[in-house]
C-alpha positions as CSV (number, residue, x, y, z in Angstrom):
1,M,0.1,0.2,-0.4
2,F,2.2,2.2,0.7
3,L,4.7,1.7,-2.0
4,A,2.0,3.2,-4.1
5,W,1.7,6.2,-2.2
6,S,3.3,9.6,-3.6
7,A,6.5,11.6,-1.6
8,I,4.0,14.0,-0.7
9,Q,1.3,11.9,1.1
10,L,4.3,10.1,2.4
11,W,5.8,12.9,4.1
12,T,2.2,14.2,5.2
13,L,1.6,10.9,7.1
14,L,5.2,11.4,9.2
15,I,5.3,15.1,10.0
16,V,1.1,14.5,11.1
17,G,2.0,11.0,12.6
18,L,4.4,13.1,14.4
19,S,2.4,16.3,15.3
20,F,-0.7,13.8,16.4
21,A,1.6,11.7,18.4
22,L,3.1,14.6,20.3
23,Y,-0.7,16.0,20.6
24,I,-1.4,12.3,22.3
25,G,1.8,12.3,24.6
26,I,1.5,15.8,25.8
27,A,-2.8,14.7,26.6
28,I,-1.7,11.6,28.8
29,Y,0.9,13.2,30.7
30,T,-1.6,16.2,31.3
31,R,-4.6,14.2,32.3
32,T,-6.2,15.5,35.5
33,S,-9.5,14.0,37.5
34,K,-9.5,17.3,39.2
35,R,-12.4,19.8,38.5
36,S,-10.2,23.0,38.7
37,E,-7.3,21.6,36.1
38,F,-10.5,20.1,33.7
39,Y,-11.8,23.5,33.4
40,V,-9.4,26.0,34.3
41,A,-6.2,24.3,34.0
42,G,-5.7,24.8,37.9
43,G,-4.8,28.8,37.3
44,G,-1.3,28.0,37.1
45,V,-0.3,28.4,33.7
46,H,2.6,30.9,32.6
47,P,1.2,34.1,31.2
48,I,3.5,33.2,27.8
49,A,2.5,29.5,27.6
50,N,-0.9,30.7,27.8
51,G,-0.4,33.3,25.3
52,M,0.6,30.6,23.0
53,A,-2.1,28.8,24.1
54,T,-4.5,31.6,23.2
55,A,-2.8,32.1,19.5
56,A,-3.4,28.9,19.2
57,D,-7.0,28.3,20.3
58,W,-7.9,31.8,18.6
59,M,-6.2,31.0,15.0
60,S,-8.3,28.9,13.9
61,A,-8.7,26.9,10.8
62,A,-10.1,29.7,9.5
63,S,-6.4,31.9,10.0
64,F,-4.4,29.3,9.0
65,I,-6.8,27.7,5.8
66,S,-9.1,30.1,4.7
67,M,-8.3,34.2,5.6
68,A,-5.3,34.1,3.0
69,G,-7.5,32.2,0.8
70,I,-10.2,35.2,1.0
71,I,-7.8,37.8,0.6
72,S,-6.2,36.3,-2.2
73,F,-9.5,35.7,-4.4
74,Q,-11.2,39.2,-2.6
75,G,-8.6,41.1,-2.7
76,R,-8.5,44.6,-0.4
77,D,-11.9,43.7,0.1
78,G,-10.6,40.0,2.3
79,S,-8.9,42.7,4.5
80,V,-12.4,43.1,6.5
81,Y,-11.5,39.6,8.3
82,L,-7.4,40.7,8.8
83,M,-8.4,44.1,10.7
84,G,-11.6,42.8,12.0
85,W,-10.0,39.7,13.7
86,T,-6.9,41.4,14.9
87,G,-9.0,44.5,16.0
88,G,-11.3,42.8,18.1
89,Y,-8.3,40.8,20.1
90,V,-6.6,44.4,21.5
91,L,-10.4,44.6,22.0
92,L,-11.0,41.4,24.2
93,A,-7.0,42.4,26.0
94,L,-7.8,46.0,27.0
95,L,-11.4,45.9,27.6
96,L,-12.6,42.7,29.1
97,A,-10.2,39.5,29.8
98,P,-8.3,41.3,33.2
99,Y,-11.9,42.1,34.5
100,L,-13.3,38.5,34.0
101,R,-9.9,36.8,35.2
102,K,-10.8,39.2,38.6
103,F,-13.7,37.9,38.7
104,G,-13.0,34.2,39.1
105,K,-15.4,31.9,38.0
106,F,-14.9,28.9,34.9
107,T,-17.5,30.1,32.6
108,V,-19.0,32.7,30.3
109,P,-22.7,31.7,31.4
110,D,-21.0,31.9,35.6
111,F,-20.0,35.5,34.8
112,V,-23.6,36.4,33.7
113,G,-25.7,34.6,35.8
114,D,-24.1,35.5,39.1
115,R,-23.8,39.6,37.9
116,Y,-27.1,39.1,36.5
117,Y,-28.1,37.0,39.8
118,S,-30.8,35.4,37.4
119,R,-31.4,31.5,36.7
120,T,-32.7,32.5,33.5
121,A,-30.0,34.8,32.5
122,R,-27.4,32.2,32.7
123,L,-29.7,29.5,30.7
124,V,-29.4,32.5,28.0
125,A,-25.6,32.3,28.3
126,I,-25.8,28.9,28.0
127,A,-27.9,28.4,25.4
128,C,-25.7,31.2,23.2
129,A,-22.3,29.6,24.5
130,L,-24.1,26.1,23.1
131,F,-24.7,28.1,19.6
132,V,-22.1,30.5,18.7
133,S,-19.5,27.2,19.6
134,F,-21.4,24.9,17.5
135,T,-21.7,27.1,15.1
136,Y,-17.6,28.4,15.0
137,V,-17.0,24.2,15.4
138,A,-18.7,23.8,12.0
139,G,-15.9,25.7,10.3
140,Q,-12.6,23.5,12.5
141,M,-14.4,20.3,11.0
142,R,-14.8,21.4,7.8
143,G,-11.4,22.3,8.0
144,V,-9.4,19.3,8.8
145,G,-11.9,17.0,6.1
146,V,-10.4,19.0,3.3
147,V,-6.5,18.9,4.7
148,F,-7.0,15.2,5.3
149,S,-9.2,15.0,1.4
150,R,-6.0,15.7,-0.3
151,F,-3.2,15.0,1.5
152,L,-4.2,11.6,2.4
153,E,-6.4,10.8,-0.7
154,V,-9.2,9.7,2.2
155,D,-12.7,10.9,2.0
156,V,-13.6,14.4,3.3
157,N,-16.0,12.6,5.8
158,I,-13.5,10.2,7.0
159,G,-10.6,13.1,6.9
160,V,-13.6,14.8,9.5
161,I,-13.5,11.1,11.5
162,I,-10.3,10.9,12.0
163,G,-9.9,14.8,13.4
164,M,-12.6,14.1,15.5
165,T,-11.2,11.2,17.3
166,I,-8.1,13.4,17.9
167,V,-9.3,16.3,19.2
168,F,-12.3,13.7,21.6
169,F,-9.0,11.8,22.7
170,Y,-7.1,14.7,24.1
171,A,-10.1,17.1,25.1
172,V,-11.5,14.3,27.7
173,L,-8.6,12.9,29.0
174,G,-7.0,16.2,29.9
175,G,-9.9,19.0,30.0
176,M,-8.4,22.2,30.2
177,K,-5.1,21.6,31.8
178,G,-4.2,18.7,28.6
179,I,-6.1,21.5,26.1
180,T,-3.5,24.2,27.4
181,Y,-0.3,22.0,26.7
182,T,-1.0,20.6,24.0
183,Q,-2.4,24.2,21.9
184,V,1.3,25.6,23.1
185,A,2.9,22.6,21.1
186,Q,0.2,23.1,18.2
187,Y,1.0,26.8,18.1
188,C,4.4,25.8,17.2
189,V,4.1,23.3,14.5
190,L,1.1,25.8,13.1
191,I,3.1,29.0,13.3
192,F,6.3,27.4,11.4
193,A,4.0,25.8,8.9
194,F,3.0,29.1,7.9
195,M,6.0,30.5,7.7
196,V,8.8,28.3,6.5
197,P,6.7,28.2,2.9
198,A,5.8,32.0,3.1
199,I,9.7,32.6,3.2
200,F,10.6,30.5,0.6
201,I,8.2,32.0,-1.6
202,S,9.0,35.9,-0.9
203,I,13.0,34.4,-1.3
204,M,12.1,32.7,-5.0
205,L,9.5,36.1,-6.1
206,T,11.4,38.6,-4.5
207,N,14.7,37.8,-3.0
208,N,13.0,38.9,0.2
209,P,13.5,36.4,2.9
210,I,10.6,38.3,5.4
211,P,7.5,37.6,3.8
212,Q,5.6,40.7,5.1
213,L,8.3,43.1,3.3
214,G,8.1,40.7,0.0
215,M,4.6,41.4,-0.6
216,G,5.4,45.6,-1.4
217,A,9.1,44.1,-3.3
218,A,9.8,44.1,-7.1
219,L,9.9,40.7,-8.3
220,T,13.3,39.4,-10.0
221,G,13.6,39.3,-13.4
222,T,11.6,42.1,-14.6
223,D,13.2,45.6,-14.4
224,G,11.4,47.0,-11.2
225,V,7.6,45.3,-11.7
226,F,6.4,45.3,-8.3
227,L,4.7,42.2,-7.8
228,L,0.8,44.2,-6.0
229,D,0.8,45.7,-9.5
230,K,1.9,42.8,-11.2
231,L,-1.3,40.9,-9.8
232,D,-3.3,44.2,-10.6
233,G,-2.4,43.7,-14.2
234,L,-3.3,39.7,-14.7
235,S,-6.2,40.5,-12.2
236,T,-7.8,43.1,-14.9
237,E,-6.6,41.2,-17.7
238,L,-9.2,38.5,-16.3
239,G,-12.0,40.2,-15.7
240,F,-11.3,40.6,-12.3
241,A,-11.5,44.1,-10.6
242,A,-8.0,45.4,-9.7
243,Y,-6.1,43.3,-6.7
244,T,-5.6,46.6,-4.8
245,S,-9.2,48.0,-5.5
246,G,-12.2,46.8,-3.3
247,T,-15.6,46.3,-4.0
248,K,-17.1,45.8,-1.3
249,S,-19.2,49.2,0.0
250,I,-19.0,51.1,3.0
251,Q,-20.9,50.4,4.8
252,D,-20.4,46.4,4.7
253,V,-17.2,46.8,5.1
254,F,-17.8,48.7,8.4
255,F,-20.2,46.6,9.7
256,I,-18.1,43.2,8.8
257,T,-15.0,44.7,10.7
258,M,-17.2,45.7,13.6
259,A,-19.1,42.2,13.3
260,L,-15.4,40.8,13.7
261,M,-13.7,42.7,16.4
262,V,-16.5,42.8,19.3
263,G,-17.5,39.0,17.8
264,T,-13.7,37.9,18.7
265,A,-14.7,39.8,22.6
266,G,-17.6,37.6,23.1
267,L,-16.2,34.6,22.0
268,P,-15.9,32.3,25.0
269,H,-13.6,30.1,24.1
270,V,-11.0,33.2,23.7
271,I,-12.6,34.2,27.5
272,I,-12.3,31.2,29.1
273,R,-8.3,31.1,28.4
274,F,-7.8,34.1,30.4
275,Y,-9.5,32.3,33.7
276,T,-6.4,29.3,33.7
277,V,-3.3,32.2,34.9
278,K,-3.2,33.0,38.3
279,K,-3.5,36.8,38.5
280,V,-4.9,40.0,36.8
281,K,-1.3,40.9,35.4
282,D,-0.7,37.4,34.2
283,A,-3.6,38.1,32.4
284,R,-3.0,40.8,30.8
285,M,0.6,39.7,29.8
286,S,-1.2,36.5,28.1
287,A,-3.0,39.5,26.1
288,F,0.2,40.5,25.4
289,W,1.8,37.6,24.2
290,A,-0.7,36.1,22.4
291,L,-1.4,39.3,20.5
292,L,2.6,39.2,19.6
293,F,2.4,35.5,18.4
294,I,-1.1,35.9,16.4
295,A,0.5,38.9,15.0
296,I,3.3,36.6,13.3
297,L,1.0,34.8,11.5
298,Y,-2.0,37.8,10.3
299,T,1.1,40.4,9.3
300,A,1.5,37.1,6.9
301,A,-1.6,36.5,5.4
302,P,-1.7,39.3,2.8
303,A,1.6,38.4,1.8
304,V,0.9,34.7,1.4
305,A,-2.6,35.5,-0.2
306,A,-0.5,37.5,-2.9
307,F,2.2,35.1,-3.6
308,A,-0.4,32.3,-4.0
309,R,-2.7,34.3,-6.5
310,T,-0.2,35.3,-8.0
311,N,1.8,31.4,-8.9
312,M,-1.5,29.9,-9.5
313,I,-3.2,32.9,-12.4
314,T,0.5,32.4,-14.0
315,T,0.7,28.7,-14.4
316,V,-2.7,27.5,-14.8
317,S,-4.9,30.6,-16.8
318,N,-4.6,30.0,-20.7
319,K,-2.5,27.1,-20.5
320,A,-3.5,23.7,-22.0
321,Y,-4.8,21.1,-19.4
322,S,-2.1,18.5,-20.7
323,E,0.3,21.1,-19.5
324,I,-0.9,22.0,-16.0
325,P,1.2,21.0,-13.2
326,E,0.5,17.9,-11.5
327,W,-0.5,20.2,-8.4
328,F,-3.4,21.1,-10.6
329,K,-4.8,17.1,-11.2
330,T,-4.5,16.2,-8.0
331,W,-6.4,18.6,-6.1
332,E,-8.9,18.1,-8.7
333,D,-9.4,14.4,-7.8
334,S,-10.3,15.7,-4.6
335,G,-12.9,17.8,-5.6
336,L,-11.8,21.2,-4.4
337,I,-10.7,22.4,-8.4
338,A,-12.0,21.7,-11.5
339,W,-12.4,22.6,-15.2
340,N,-15.1,22.7,-17.0
341,D,-14.1,23.2,-20.9
342,K,-16.9,25.2,-22.0
343,N,-15.5,25.8,-26.1
344,N,-14.1,22.4,-26.0
345,D,-10.1,24.1,-26.8
346,G,-8.3,22.1,-24.0
347,I,-7.3,25.7,-22.4
348,V,-8.2,26.8,-19.2
349,Q,-10.1,30.0,-19.5
350,Y,-9.8,31.7,-16.2
351,T,-12.3,35.0,-15.9
352,N,-14.6,36.6,-13.8
353,G,-17.5,34.2,-13.7
354,L,-19.2,31.0,-12.7
355,A,-17.9,27.9,-14.3
356,F,-20.5,25.7,-12.5
357,D,-24.5,25.9,-11.1
358,G,-22.8,25.9,-7.6
359,K,-20.0,23.7,-6.4
360,P,-18.5,21.1,-9.0
361,K,-20.3,17.7,-9.0
362,F,-17.6,15.1,-10.7
363,T,-19.3,11.9,-12.1
364,A,-18.3,8.2,-12.0
365,D,-18.5,5.3,-14.2
366,A,-20.5,1.6,-13.6
367,S,-17.1,0.9,-11.6
368,G,-17.2,4.2,-9.1
369,E,-13.8,4.9,-11.1
370,P,-14.2,9.1,-11.7
371,S,-15.5,9.8,-15.1
372,R,-12.4,11.5,-17.6
373,G,-13.3,14.3,-19.9
374,S,-11.5,14.4,-24.2
375,H,-8.5,16.2,-22.2
376,G,-7.7,14.0,-18.9
377,Q,-10.0,16.3,-16.9
378,R,-12.9,15.3,-14.7
379,V,-16.4,15.4,-16.0
380,I,-18.8,17.4,-13.7
381,E,-23.0,16.5,-14.2
382,N,-23.5,21.0,-13.1
383,A,-21.1,22.4,-15.7
384,S,-22.5,26.3,-16.6
385,A,-22.6,27.0,-20.2
386,E,-22.7,30.5,-19.2
387,G,-19.8,33.3,-18.6
388,S,-16.3,32.6,-20.1
389,N,-14.7,31.4,-16.9
390,E,-14.3,27.3,-17.0
391,L,-12.5,27.0,-13.6
392,Y,-13.6,26.6,-10.1
393,V,-11.4,26.9,-7.1
394,D,-12.2,26.2,-3.8
395,R,-10.7,29.5,-1.9
396,D,-9.9,27.2,1.0
397,I,-7.3,25.7,-0.7
398,M,-5.1,28.3,-1.4
399,V,-2.9,28.1,2.0
400,L,-2.4,23.9,1.6
401,A,-1.6,24.4,-2.3
402,N,0.5,26.7,-2.1
403,P,3.8,25.2,-1.7
404,E,3.0,22.8,-4.3
405,I,1.9,25.2,-6.7
406,A,5.1,26.9,-6.0
407,N,6.9,23.5,-6.6
408,L,8.1,23.2,-3.1
409,P,9.9,20.6,-1.3
410,N,7.2,17.6,-0.6
411,W,8.7,18.0,3.5
412,V,6.9,21.8,3.3
413,V,3.8,20.6,2.0
414,G,3.7,17.8,4.3
415,L,4.7,20.6,7.1
416,V,1.6,22.3,5.7
417,A,-0.6,20.2,6.3
418,A,0.2,19.7,9.9
419,G,0.0,23.3,10.7
420,G,-3.7,23.4,9.0
421,L,-4.8,20.5,11.3
422,A,-3.1,21.6,14.3
423,A,-4.9,25.1,13.7
424,A,-8.5,23.8,13.6
425,L,-7.7,20.9,16.4
426,S,-6.9,23.6,18.6
427,T,-10.0,25.8,18.3
428,A,-12.1,22.8,18.2
429,A,-10.9,21.7,21.1
430,G,-11.5,24.7,23.2
431,L,-14.6,24.9,22.0
432,L,-15.8,21.2,22.7
433,L,-14.3,22.2,26.2
434,V,-16.7,25.3,25.9
435,I,-19.4,23.1,25.7
436,S,-19.0,20.5,27.9
437,T,-18.4,23.1,30.8
438,A,-21.7,25.0,30.1
439,V,-23.5,21.6,29.9
440,A,-21.5,19.9,33.7
441,H,-20.8,23.0,35.1
442,D,-23.8,25.7,34.0
443,L,-26.2,24.1,33.4
444,L,-25.9,20.9,35.6
445,K,-24.3,22.1,38.7
446,R,-25.1,25.7,38.4
447,T,-28.8,25.3,37.4
448,L,-30.4,21.6,37.5
449,K,-28.2,19.8,39.9
450,P,-26.8,22.1,42.3
451,D,-26.0,18.8,44.9
452,I,-24.1,17.1,42.1
453,S,-20.3,15.7,43.1
454,E,-17.6,16.3,41.6
455,K,-16.6,13.1,40.5
456,G,-20.3,12.9,38.8
457,E,-19.8,16.3,36.8
458,M,-16.4,15.6,35.8
459,L,-18.3,12.4,34.4
460,A,-21.1,14.5,33.0
461,A,-18.4,17.0,31.5
462,R,-16.8,14.5,29.4
463,F,-19.7,12.7,28.6
464,A,-21.1,16.3,27.2
465,A,-17.9,16.7,25.3
466,F,-18.5,13.2,23.6
467,G,-21.6,14.1,22.7
468,A,-20.4,17.3,21.2
469,V,-18.1,15.9,19.2
470,I,-20.6,13.6,17.3
471,I,-22.6,16.7,16.5
472,A,-18.9,18.7,15.2
473,G,-18.6,15.6,13.2
474,L,-22.0,16.0,11.8
475,L,-21.2,19.3,11.3
476,G,-18.1,19.2,9.5
477,I,-19.5,16.6,6.9
478,F,-22.5,18.8,6.6
479,P,-21.0,22.1,6.6
480,P,-23.0,25.2,6.0
481,G,-20.5,27.2,4.1
482,W,-16.5,27.5,3.4
483,V,-14.4,27.7,6.7
484,A,-14.2,31.3,6.8
485,E,-17.9,32.0,5.8
486,V,-18.8,30.2,8.7
487,V,-16.6,31.1,11.9
488,A,-18.0,34.4,10.2
489,F,-21.1,33.8,11.4
490,A,-20.1,32.6,14.6
491,F,-18.4,36.0,15.4
492,G,-21.1,37.7,14.4
493,L,-23.4,35.4,17.2
494,A,-21.2,36.2,20.1
495,A,-21.0,39.7,18.6
496,S,-24.8,40.2,19.0
497,S,-25.3,38.0,22.2
498,F,-22.5,38.1,24.8
499,F,-20.5,40.9,24.0
500,P,-22.9,43.7,25.4
501,A,-24.3,41.7,28.0
502,I,-20.1,41.6,29.0
503,I,-19.1,44.8,28.2
504,M,-22.2,46.3,30.2
505,G,-22.3,43.7,33.1
506,I,-18.5,45.4,33.6
507,F,-19.0,48.9,33.6
508,S,-22.6,49.5,34.1
509,K,-23.7,48.9,37.8
510,R,-27.3,50.2,36.7
511,M,-27.9,47.0,34.4
512,N,-30.2,44.8,35.4
513,R,-30.9,40.7,34.5
514,E,-34.0,42.2,32.8
515,G,-32.1,43.9,30.7
516,A,-29.3,41.5,30.0
517,V,-31.9,38.5,28.9
518,T,-34.1,40.9,26.8
519,G,-30.7,42.1,25.1
520,M,-29.2,39.1,24.3
521,L,-32.5,37.3,23.0
522,V,-33.0,39.7,20.8
523,G,-29.7,40.2,19.4
524,I,-29.1,36.5,18.9
525,L,-32.5,35.9,17.9
526,F,-32.4,38.6,14.9
527,T,-28.8,37.9,13.3
528,T,-29.7,34.0,13.4
529,S,-33.2,35.4,11.3
530,Y,-31.0,37.2,9.3
531,I,-28.5,34.7,8.2
532,V,-31.1,32.0,8.2
533,Y,-33.0,34.0,5.7
534,F,-29.8,35.2,3.4
535,K,-28.1,31.7,3.9
536,F,-30.8,28.8,3.6
537,I,-34.6,30.1,2.9
538,N,-34.0,32.7,0.4
539,P,-30.0,32.2,-0.9
540,A,-31.3,33.6,-4.5
541,A,-32.0,37.2,-2.5
542,N,-28.3,37.4,-0.8
543,N,-26.7,40.1,-2.0
544,A,-26.5,43.8,-1.6
545,D,-29.8,44.9,-3.3
546,S,-31.5,43.1,-1.0
547,W,-29.7,43.1,2.2
548,W,-31.1,46.0,4.9
549,F,-28.7,48.9,4.5
550,G,-26.8,47.0,2.0
551,I,-25.4,45.0,5.1
552,S,-24.4,41.4,4.5
553,P,-24.5,38.0,6.7
554,E,-21.4,38.3,7.5
555,G,-22.0,41.6,8.9
556,I,-25.1,41.4,10.3
557,G,-23.6,40.6,13.7
558,T,-22.9,44.2,14.2
559,L,-27.0,45.4,13.7
560,G,-27.8,42.9,16.1
561,M,-25.1,44.0,19.0
562,V,-27.0,47.5,18.6
563,F,-30.1,46.1,19.2
564,N,-28.8,43.9,21.7
565,F,-28.0,47.4,23.6
566,L,-30.5,49.8,22.8
567,S,-33.3,47.2,23.8
568,A,-31.1,46.1,26.9
569,W,-30.9,49.6,28.0
570,I,-34.7,50.4,27.5
571,V,-36.0,47.6,29.3
572,C,-32.8,48.6,32.2
573,R,-34.8,52.0,32.3
574,F,-38.1,50.2,32.8
575,T,-37.1,48.1,35.9
576,P,-35.8,47.7,39.5
577,A,-32.1,48.4,39.9
578,P,-30.2,45.5,40.9
579,P,-29.5,45.4,44.8
580,A,-26.9,46.5,47.0
581,D,-24.4,43.5,46.4
582,V,-24.5,42.6,42.9
583,Q,-23.6,46.5,42.3
584,A,-20.5,46.2,44.9
585,M,-19.7,43.5,43.3
586,V,-19.3,45.1,39.7
587,E,-17.7,48.2,41.6
588,N,-15.0,45.3,42.9
589,I,-14.1,44.1,39.6
590,R,-13.0,47.6,38.4
591,V,-10.4,48.6,41.3
592,P,-7.3,47.3,39.9
593,E,-5.8,44.2,42.0
594,E,-3.4,45.7,43.3
595,T,-5.5,48.6,45.7
596,G,-7.5,45.4,47.1
């Protein structure tokens, strides 16, 4: 069997296998039966380690796999993800993390339930945490499937199942303690995997070893033609907008960026990381280190996007299919890239437009083998005759295929696969812990069965994690969209539900339970309804002419957040103020730790 595998597959199997062995070894070494270690790693994680773990937890498959892919296809418009996610982390570090750490509970529903002195508020927060986490984890499982479907040439569903098994093992065995130190290792893997090919390709294209600088440098052998100028020219020649120009409206750019920013500050699996350090000061330092570690990848992502786009166009567009590099045909077998020869000339025409009615659906012969066209390409049953574009490229493959497009060594290709899996699994583990703690601690221990023993609570948490893994796998097998799109929805839901409740809970002594509960319900119901309508009920209307105020489903969480704030503030004005002890607690949260 192994003799039939390609060198890329063998390298991928070796590097991914070693990384998985490392994760499992850490999980076994850090296994725990203590509640505090399962939920918050005992509260004694070093700020640098916590910063690495937070960076890995936060930089999901959307950051590693999909963000550069979006930028490579949308150009300047794709920068909303870069600005929103980075700005959101700054917001989280400055406005929320230190205060939530001083509050000293295990989870976000813990904070909401105690701050708003209400069982109903806790239940609404639990429901929001589960909804946001399951939406987010769908994108991670999709990323796992994409990686495995290409590099090990297994079915996407099999790839999702493999990822489920691995993440379940170390999430359930070690809890937050196991996840924390596994995420430290995963950060090292993913950042090395992202930067090595970026440095290689930057040197190849611009002779500059720093990708962030290479993106703005002149191409080698072109008498001073800059990379972005070259890419602008290639894009306009093919009928696309110039790469450095934008087509989104200003209001949609603003609303998407804001939704991603405040959504980041309301994500429960990121917030919970700041409960794992000893002191408030350590929470601030963790935020600093995490932002530094995140910046390494985020400042390089636009360069990777530009490199990948340039290499793809120059090696594929207007080339005969028989001359197309082998990487194209390998990815074609995965179903993530496809060619529809509309004029039957054997030349790949890549222009602005749709090559297929939706995503390509390949045909097979009686034996189950792929049907092949006259030029050897995969035959598609939903080919579109409209327009001149003949090429479909799934944007989630751009980072993963980048080393192959640039003809880098096979071990680099395997390294990128391991990095993509590390990014997806690290975030998936954090989300699964949020789900299990929401069920076992917030719902069972704090609401339905307060007298449950610590052993019973831990058992319930592990069963909840098992159930969450199963549901996450199903969402990965039947994803509601491409990775970053699904993740953007999760950020919008977090923005419209958690962020106002947390920020008002910290900075407003007057905000009461009636206002907070009303705001959370209004925000998440409005945002969910808007997304569901345009993405599932009436996708034909999903365009700027039909959107409210020109706001896309990816940015509607900002408007949901505004509705949350407004409804909460109005309701709290006409209902009783919080009890004196709750107001004193709010005042105490804001007092610096050193002053008592």
